[in-house]
N, C-alpha and C positions, 0 to 999 in steps of 0.2 A: 524535518521535526514528524513523529508520529501524526499521523492524522486523528480524526475523532469520531469517527463513523463507527456506530454500532449497529448489529443487525439482531434485533429483537424478533425472536420467534416464538408467539405466544398467544393462543387463542381465548384467552380470557380477556373481552374487549376493556373490562373496566380497569383489569391491571394493566393491560396494554397502554390505555391512557395515563394513567398513572406513573409508570416508568419512565413512559414516554415523555411526559412532561416535566416529569423530575431532571431527567438527563438533560434535559434541554436546558436547564436552569443551570447547570451545571456545564453548560458550552459543547454539550454531546448531541451530534446527529444522530437521532434516533430514527432507522429505518425499520417499520414494522410489519410481521407478517403473521397471518393466523393460520394458514396452510402451508404443510410443511414442502409439500411439491412445489409450490408457488416461491418459497423461500430458497429452495436448492435451487431453481431454476436462476433465478436473482443473483445467489451467490456465484452460479458457475459463470454468468455473464461479468458482473460485478466485483469479483472477490477481492480484487486489487485497491479498492477503496475502502475497504473494511479494516478495523483494527481489532474488533473482539465481537464473539456472539453471546448471547444471551440466551441461553435456549430451555424449553418446558418440555418436559418428559411425554406428559398426556396428550398428547397432540391426536386429530382426526387423521385417521388413514394412514398413518404411519407412527412407529413408535420413536420417541425421542432419541433413544440409544441408537437407532437404525439410521436415524438422520445424523447424530453426532459422528458415525462412521463415513458417512457418505461426505459432509463439509471438509472431514479432515482429509481426505484422498485429492478434494481438490486443492486446498491451502493448508498448510501446518498454522492455522488461526489459534490464539487465546480462545477457549470457550468457558463461560460460567454456566451451569447446571441452576436452573431454577424451576423448583418444582416442590409440589406437596408431596412427593415420596420421600419419607424422611427416614425411613429404616435404614439401618448397617449394611444391609446387602445392596442395595441401590447405590447408596455412597461409594462403598468399596470398587462395585460396579464402574461408576462414573471416573472414579480417580484411576482405575487400572486403565481405562479407554484413552486417559489423558487428559482428563478435565483439569483446568486450573482453579476450580474452587466449584463448591457444591452449597448452594443456601437452601434451605429447607422453609417452606411458605408454611406461614405468612412471616415478613421480615420488614425492616424498617427500610425505605427507598434510601436512605443516605445512607447506610450499610453498604448495600449495592455498588453505589458512586463509590465508596472508600477503596471497595474490592477491586475496582475496574481501575481506579487509579493506581492503587498497588500493582496488581498484573501489568499494566502497560509501561510502567517503571523497569520492571523486570524485564519489561520484553522488547526494551528500547535498542534499535541496531544501529549503530554508528555507523553501517555502511549502507543504509539507506536515508535518502535524502530527498526531499521535495523542493522542486524550484518553480513556482508558477505553476503552471500545467502539466509540469513534469514529475515523475514519480522514477526515482533511478536507484537501483540495485546494484552497488559497486562488486559485492563478490559476486552476484550472477551473471554480470555486465549485461542486464537488461534495462530497459528504459520503457517506460509508457507515457504516453502523451494524453493526461486524463485516464481512460480506462484502456486503451487499446495500444499493443504491444509495438513498438517502432520495429520495424525490419532494417538495420544497418549492414551493409557490406562490410566486409573484413576490414578495409583500410577505413570506410567511414568509423567503425566501431571503436578502431586503434585512436583514431584523431580525436572523437568525442570523450573516450576517457581517459585522455591525455588533458582533455580541458578539463576533466572533473578532479584531475589530480592538482590543477593548478588555477583553481577559480580564483577569478580577481588578479589574475596576474598575466602578463603578455607572454602569449607564446610566438616564438619567431618561426618563420617556415623553415627554416633551417633546424631548429628543433625538432619540427612535426617530420622534415626527411629523416633526421637522426634518430629518433626515438618511435619510428613506425616502421613497418616492412616495406615503404616505398623504396623505392631504386635511389641510389645518391645522385644520379644526373637526373632526377624527376624536377620538371620546370614548374616554376610558379604558380603559372596557371592551371596546371593540372592539381595542383594543391587548393588553388582557390576553386575550382569545380568540386573537389571532394567537399568542401567546407559549403560550400553552396547547396549541395544535395543535403548534405548535414540540417543546414539553414530550413531547407523545403520539410522534411521530414518532421521536424521538431515545430512547425507551423512558428517559424521566425521571418522576420522581414529585413534584409540588409539594410535597407533605408530608415526605418525606424526599431532597430533591432531592441530586443528586452534579453535578449540571451548571448550572440555571438558579435562583439564588437570589432571592426575592423580597424587596426591599425597602421596607420599609414606610414609604408616603407618598411615595416617590418613583419606584422603578422596578425594575430587576433587577441582577444581578451575575453573570457568567457566570463560575464557578470553573473553575479547571485547578491541581490541587495535583500534579501528576505532577512 
């Protein structure tokens, strides 16, 4: 399920508080920045946690359109422009850059929430899933533990994404051999070693596992109770 973290870049403190509090009332986690360089640094470090950006154009030290382009270079994330620039030229430029919406101030915060909801529904990616602390992109074959990307070996990645195709189903060691690039004569203890390495990297404990359960005499089951 898509997370509900919003990055709000707005230097008007009164409006910051208004939007932030309103979004929190609708179960959005709003992370607020006044300075564009600070917001950019935060986004570079933690872009994986954000679902959408609310961006003011009249920012100190950097034009909002320039910041817009820098954010998009880091991640192709939905962006709503929230600005007092209500002329048609700025609106056209914003949409040409790829803005998902353009709200001219002043506006009702409830309208912003409705537009965020609509954009996130359009941008739901069925190939992105979250399981506890793991963010998994099935298309890009990437896995993040909280905000840090996990580096799997080739075999570990093959096994992990095989588990993803069979969530809550038992996967036998024979299946793992047949459906990955492991050699046919691979011993069970070698498979167990690869799975142990995966467990370590995803912060799983074999004794009290929240992800990979051992099925005695058969293989493994990747659990998703979400």
